[in-house]
C-alpha positions in Angstrom: 0.3 0.1 -0.1 1.3 3.4 -1.0 2.2 5.6 2.1 3.3 8.7 0.4 1.4 12.2 1.1 -1.6 12.9 -1.2 -2.4 16.8 -2.0 -5.2 17.5 -4.3 -4.9 20.9 -6.2 -8.5 23.1 -7.0 -7.6 25.9 -8.9 -9.4 28.9 -11.1 -5.6 29.1 -12.7 -6.5 26.7 -16.0 -3.8 25.0 -17.7 -2.2 27.2 -20.9 -0.4 29.2 -18.2 1.9 28.2 -15.8 0.8 28.8 -12.6 0.1 25.4 -11.5 3.2 23.9 -12.5 4.6 26.7 -10.4 2.7 25.4 -7.3 3.9 21.9 -8.0 7.4 22.5 -8.3 7.4 24.4 -4.8 5.5 21.3 -3.0 8.2 18.9 -4.8 10.9 21.1 -3.8 10.1 20.5 -0.3 8.0 17.1 -0.3 9.6 15.4 -3.5 7.8 12.2 -2.5 4.4 13.4 -2.2 1.8 12.6 -5.1 -0.3 15.5 -6.4 -3.6 15.3 -7.7 -5.2 17.4 -10.1 -9.0 18.1 -8.9 -9.5 20.6 -11.8 -7.9 23.5 -12.5 -11.1 25.0 -15.0 -13.2 26.8 -12.5 -14.3 29.7 -13.9 -12.1 32.8 -12.7 -13.2 34.6 -9.3 -16.0 31.8 -8.8 -15.7 30.4 -5.2 -18.5 28.8 -5.1 -17.8 26.6 -8.0 -15.1 25.8 -6.3 -16.8 25.0 -2.9 -19.2 22.7 -4.6 -16.5 21.0 -6.8 -14.3 20.2 -4.2 -17.3 19.0 -1.7 -18.0 16.8 -4.8 -15.0 15.0 -4.4 -12.9 15.2 -1.6 -14.3 12.4 0.8 -13.2 10.1 -2.3 -9.7 10.1 -1.1 -7.7 8.4 1.4 -7.3 10.0 4.8 -5.3 12.0 5.0 -5.0 13.9 2.1 -4.2 17.2 2.1 -7.1 19.6 -0.3 -5.8 23.2 -1.1 -7.7 25.5 -3.0 -6.6 28.4 -4.3 -9.6 30.6 -5.9 -8.8 33.8 -4.3 -10.1 37.3 -5.8 -8.9 38.8 -2.5 -5.3 37.7 -2.6 -3.4 40.4 -1.6 -5.7 42.3 0.6 -6.4 41.4 4.2 -7.8 38.1 4.1 -6.5 35.6 5.8 -4.6 32.3 4.6 -5.9 29.3 6.3 -5.4 25.7 7.2 -8.5 23.8 8.1 -8.4 20.7 9.8 -10.7 18.0 10.2 -11.1 14.1 11.2 -10.0 13.1 8.2 -8.3 15.5 5.8 -6.8 19.0 5.5 -7.3 22.1 3.6 -5.4 24.7 3.0 -6.3 27.9 0.7 -8.1 31.7 1.4 -10.6 32.6 4.1 -13.7 33.5 1.3 -15.7 30.7 2.3 -14.3 28.1 -0.2 -14.2 25.5 2.4 -17.2 26.2 3.6 -18.6 22.4 3.2 -15.5 21.7 5.9 -16.0 24.6 8.1 -19.6 23.6 9.0 -19.1 20.2 9.3 -19.4 18.0 12.3 -16.2 16.4 12.0 -13.8 20.0 12.0 -10.7 19.5 14.6 -9.3 23.0 14.1 -8.6 26.3 12.0 -5.3 28.1 11.8 -3.9 31.1 10.4 -0.9 30.4 7.6 1.6 32.8 9.5 4.9 30.8 9.9 7.3 31.9 7.7 9.1 29.0 8.0 6.3 27.6 5.9 6.4 30.2 3.3 8.9 31.1 0.5 10.6 34.0 1.4 10.2 36.0 -1.3 6.7 36.7 -1.4 4.5 37.9 -4.5 1.3 40.1 -3.2 -1.2 38.2 -6.2 0.4 34.4 -5.7 -0.4 33.4 -2.8 -0.8 30.1 -4.2 2.3 29.3 -5.2 4.4 31.4 -2.1 2.1 30.4 0.9 -0.6 27.3 -0.2 1.5 25.1 -1.7 4.8 25.3 0.7 2.3 25.1 3.8 1.3 21.9 2.0 4.0 20.2 1.6 5.3 21.0 5.3 2.2 19.8 6.7 2.6 17.1 4.4 6.3 16.4 5.9 4.9 16.2 9.2 4.7 19.7 10.5 1.9 20.0 13.1 -1.3 22.3 12.2 -1.0 24.5 15.3 2.6 25.6 14.2 0.9 27.2 10.6 -0.6 30.2 13.6 -3.0 31.1 15.5 -6.3 29.6 16.1 -9.2 31.2 14.1 -12.7 31.3 14.9 -14.0 34.0 12.9 -13.6 32.1 9.5 -16.1 32.9 6.6 -18.7 30.4 5.6 -21.6 30.5 3.0 -24.3 27.9 3.1 -25.0 26.2 -0.2 -28.4 27.0 -1.1 -31.3 24.3 -0.1 -34.0 23.7 -1.3 -37.3 24.7 0.3 -40.9 22.5 0.8 -43.8 24.8 1.1 -46.5 22.4 2.7 -46.1 18.8 1.1 -47.0 20.2 -2.4 -44.4 22.1 -3.7 -40.4 22.2 -3.4 -38.5 25.3 -4.7 -34.8 24.5 -5.7 -32.1 25.4 -7.2 -29.5 25.4 -10.5 -26.0 24.8 -8.8 -24.3 24.0 -11.1 -23.9 23.4 -14.7 -21.5 20.5 -16.1 -19.6 20.9 -19.2 -22.6 18.5 -20.7 -25.0 21.4 -20.6 -26.5 19.2 -17.3 -28.4 21.1 -15.0 -27.0 20.2 -11.3 -30.3 21.0 -8.7 -29.5 21.0 -5.0 -32.3 18.6 -4.9 -31.1 14.8 -3.8 -33.5 12.0 -4.2 -34.5 11.7 -0.5 -35.8 15.3 -0.1 -38.2 14.7 -3.3 -39.0 11.3 -2.0 -40.9 13.5 0.7 -43.1 15.1 -1.9 -43.9 12.6 -3.5 -42.5 9.2 -2.8 -42.7 7.5 -6.4 -45.4 9.5 -7.4 -44.9 11.5 -10.8 -43.8 15.2 -10.7 -43.5 18.0 -12.8 -40.4 20.2 -12.8 -40.8 24.0 -14.0 -37.7 25.5 -15.3 -37.8 28.5 -16.7 -40.7 28.2 -19.5 -40.2 24.5 -20.0 -42.2 22.0 -17.7 -40.3 18.2 -17.3 -41.8 15.5 -16.2 -39.9 12.7 -17.9 -37.8 10.7 -15.6 -34.8 8.4 -16.9 -32.7 5.7 -14.8 -30.0 6.8 -17.3 -29.1 9.5 -20.3 -29.4 6.4 -23.1 -33.2 5.9 -22.0 -34.1 9.4 -23.1 -35.4 10.1 -25.9 -33.2 12.7 -28.4 -34.0 16.1 -28.3 -36.3 15.9 -24.8 -35.2 17.3 -21.6 -35.4 15.0 -18.8 -34.9 14.5 -15.0 -32.3 12.1 -13.3 -30.4 11.4 -10.3 -26.8 12.0 -11.5 -23.7 10.1 -9.8 -23.2 12.2 -6.7 -26.9 11.4 -6.1 -28.7 15.3 -6.9 -31.4 15.7 -9.5 -30.2 16.4 -13.0 -31.8 18.1 -15.6 -30.9 16.9 -19.4 -31.0 16.7 -22.7 -29.9 13.3 -24.5 -27.2 14.1 -27.1 -27.3 17.3 -26.5 -27.1 20.8 -24.2 -29.4 21.4 -21.6 -28.4 24.8 -20.7 -28.4 26.2 -24.2 -32.0 24.7 -25.1 -33.6 25.8 -21.6 -31.6 29.0 -21.7 -30.6 28.0 -18.1 -28.1 29.9 -15.7 -26.5 28.7 -12.6 -29.0 29.9 -9.5 -31.9 29.6 -11.9 -35.3 29.1 -9.1 -36.7 25.5 -10.0 -40.5 24.3 -9.1 -41.1 21.0 -8.4 -45.1 19.7 -7.7 -47.0 16.8 -7.8 -48.4 16.0 -11.7 -52.1 16.4 -11.6 
């Protein structure tokens, strides 16, 4: 079994520039035996919520002890603090801008520390690239065995933003939201199977998205007739709106944050 420490990276840097490569170089210089995993570098620029959703959907699939570094940081160089967040199984390193809300609001939160120990940073720091100069070396030192409390003072007033939750009105109506649109144009909602079952266990439902009413439920994309919007539960357990061999976002002219309404079919 491989016992090398694992560090993941989630950023909005893209791959056309050298920013990700610089971070990896710093990490490997301080922790040459670690394994670096790219979760994604295609978060939309400055989209903190998008990064939160992306990381929260995958971090638990990694082995206990994994260090997750996330850098979507529109406040870089400002007074926002660099943080180390520790939970029962994982550590998270990045800016204090609510990017780790899922961990900070979780029951297994253990500690939050400001990254202020200069021994765990690059000596020459840029005001615009904390991913390379602060977050990458911090992750490497943590992977190498540095204890969380040696990075800096505990933080209690960290920023947390809740992911929007669906709301049930009586027993006849659910109001939800599109929280993510994947590269295929599928609309991922904040409604999971358990919440939907509260409305109509096994019964027919109608979802309204903009001017479209959708009632076709399928188990797989292949089951749907081509070109027809349909509903299904994706691999993350969330309700999706999809169009087979097409793009639901374009067809429905939808955007992240759009409100959805679900009611029992008449």
